[in-house]
N, C-alpha and C positions, 0 to 999 in steps of 0.2 A: 425530630427523636429518630435517631438508627434502631430500626427496628426489623431488618431483616439482613442477613450475609449470605454469599453466593458468592465462591471460587470463582475465579476469571482463569485466564486461556493457561497461565501458568501454575496455577493450583492455589491464589493466595487469597485467601477469604477477606471479600470485601465487604464495608458495612453499607447498607442502601438503608433512604427511607422507606418507611411501612408502604404507602402507595408509589406512583410513579413518581420517577426522578424527574426533577423541575427545573434543574439546573445544570449544564454540560458545559466542560472548559475540553476540548480537543486540541490534543498537542500534537494530532497526525493528518494532513490533509486529504485522506482520502476518507480515515473518518470523521472529519469534518464534513464531508460533501455526504457519509451517508447517515449521520445524525439530521444537515438540513434538507435531507430531504426526505426524512423519517417524523419528525416534532421539531421543527425549525426555533419556534419560540422557546425550546429548552435552551439552545445553543447560546448563550450567552461569553463565551470566550473561545480566541483561536488563537495558533499560530500565524506570524509573518508570509509565513508558506500556504495559508489555504487557500485558493483560488480559486474552488468550485463550491460553491455556483457565485457564477461571477457578480451578484450583485452581494453579496457576505456585508452584512454591516454590523459587525459586534467589535468588541474590544479585542487587540490583537497582545500576545502575552510575549511577543520575540520568536524566536525559533525552537525549533525541535528538537536540538539539541543545548540550548541555554535559556528555558523558560524561565521569566519571570515569576518566581513562586510568590514576591509578594502582591505583584498584580494581581495575580490566581486565587491567594486567599480573600485580596479584595474583591473577586467575583462570590466569594461565598457559592462557591458551587457544592452540590451535592454530590456530584461526579465529576470527578479529571480522568479521559482515557488518553490511552496510551500505545505504544506497540513497542514488542521487543528490538525488532532490527531498528526501524525510526527514531525511539528515545533508549539517554541513557539511563541504567539504573540508579546512577548514585542522584538523577536527579525523581526518578519516583520514592527512592528512597528519605531523601530529604521534605517532598511532600506529604508521604506516610506520614514522618516525626511532627509535623504541624498540622495532623492531624485531619489532612486531607484523603477520601477515599480517592485512591487511583484502581483503576481495572487497564489491566495490560493484556494485547491480543498479542497472539502467537500465530500466525499465517506462515505458511510455506505448500500448500497449494490451493484452487480451487477449490473442492471441497471443506479443507481446514475453514478458507475465506467466509462460506455460505453458515457454517455449524458458527463459528461465532461471530459473524453479526447477527446471528437470530440470540446467538447467547445474551449477546453485549444488547442490544437493542429491543428484545422481547422480553426474555428474564432477568434482565439486572433491572433495564430503564422500567420494565412494567408497559412498553405500550404495544399497541397492535402492529404483529407483523406486515411491514409495510406493502403496496404491492410489487415494490421494484426487486425488494427481495423473492417472492412468490415466482416470480418472471426469472429472479436467474437462477433460481433453482431447479426452475422448466429447462430454460437453454443451457446449463449446463452438466445435467442428467447422464446424459451417453456415456459409451465408454469410450475409452483413450482410442482414437486411429492411428496406422498407422505411419512411421512418418513418411510426406512425400518433398519436404525442403529440408536441407542442412543448412542451418544460421549461426553466426555467430552475433551475436546485440552488445554492441561499444554501449558504456554508458558512460566514457570521459575519454578524453585523447589528451596527448600528451602531461603523464601519462597517459598510455592507454590504459583501460580497464575493460572487462565485460562482466554480463549473466555468467553465471554456470550453477551447479546443483549442490542442493536443493535449495530452490528460490521460487516463490511464488510463480515468476514471471516465465523460467523454465516451464512449470508444471499448465502454464494457462494456456503458451505456444505448442504445448506436445497436444494439448486439447485441440489442436489447430491444423494439427499434423505439422508444425516447426519441430524438428530435430536442434534443440540447444546445443552449439556447440562450444569447446574452449580447450584452447592448445594442451597437447599432452605435457604435462604434468605441472600444469598451472595450481594451483593450493588456492585453496578457500570457495567462498559461495562468490565473490566479486574480484576475483584475480587480476594482476597485475598480466600484459603482454605485450610481447613483441608487435608491431603493425604489419611485420614481412610476414608469420606467423599467422595471423589472421586473416591477410588478403592471399590466401592460398586455397586452391580449388581442394587439396587434397583432404581439407576440413571443410568448407566450408561452402556453400549456390550463392546464398546471401548474407551481407552485413546489414541488421533492421538498426539504423539509426531514429536514436528517440530522442524526442525534445527535451526532456528532465533524463535525469537530472544535468547532462551537458547538455545545450540548444544546440542540438546540430541540425544543418539547416540545407537549401539545395546548394549553395555555397562555401559549406564549413561542415565535412564530413566525407561526401562520395567522391570529392578527386582526391584524395588517399588509396584509395581502391582500383586499382588497376587492370585485376584478375579475377576476380567476384564481382558479380552485381552487387547494387544496393537498392536498398528503400527506405523511404522515409517515413515514418509511425509514429504516434503520438505515445508520449508517454506515459500518459494520464492510462491508455488503454490497455497497455501491460504491463503497468506494477498498481494501477490503485484496485484495492478488495471493496468495492462499494455500489452505487450506482451504473456506474460503469461497466459495468460486468454486464448489464443489458441488450448493449450495444456493439462492445465490442468483438463479438464475434462477426458478426457481419461485416464491422467497418474494417478489422483487420485482415478478413480475407477477400477483401474487395481488389 
């Protein structure tokens, strides 16, 4: 019996059990990792793209953009968790029309991520605050420093696409002293760009090449840049908002 209601990040009222949430289906890889690190037994379903933790063994419900609604319903979740950027509004609306409670996160900054995770895991799910969340709060509580390096962050090639603002990645990197840049006139949070505009010392000092969504490697990406430096980075550490925040600061700055 649903006995509580709580607004998600978008202000939608979500019906929740009277006690702690016992069955969660996650439609976002970073949220899957966060739930698994907080109350693993409650995670009963995840997408095909949910790769952390590596030993996760739960039923899969297809992808973030095409979730299998019937498979989700068959798992009888107390709550489905989604994200405004990662998941389609249409899929969220259809799940809700099926009578399935869905909580949607909306995250563009590190502080928003920490607030959203606490709202979801503690307030909505009714679980004790996990140690990793308290650690992340402490690690990221300081002011945004003056930038020391200008960076471009491609997320795809052929065509090239880059991170712009406002995005979680740009905010996280700013808190490490990296100013995320996009070519003049580029529109949107993840605009298309010409390689010549990216590989320009007037724009950036370094291209940070993540391994997701496009899998940049030592042999695929750095060779395209001849004017600015390149550096391979973990996509998880600069795009996921969960336990990865505990290690992101030290790892990225190495």
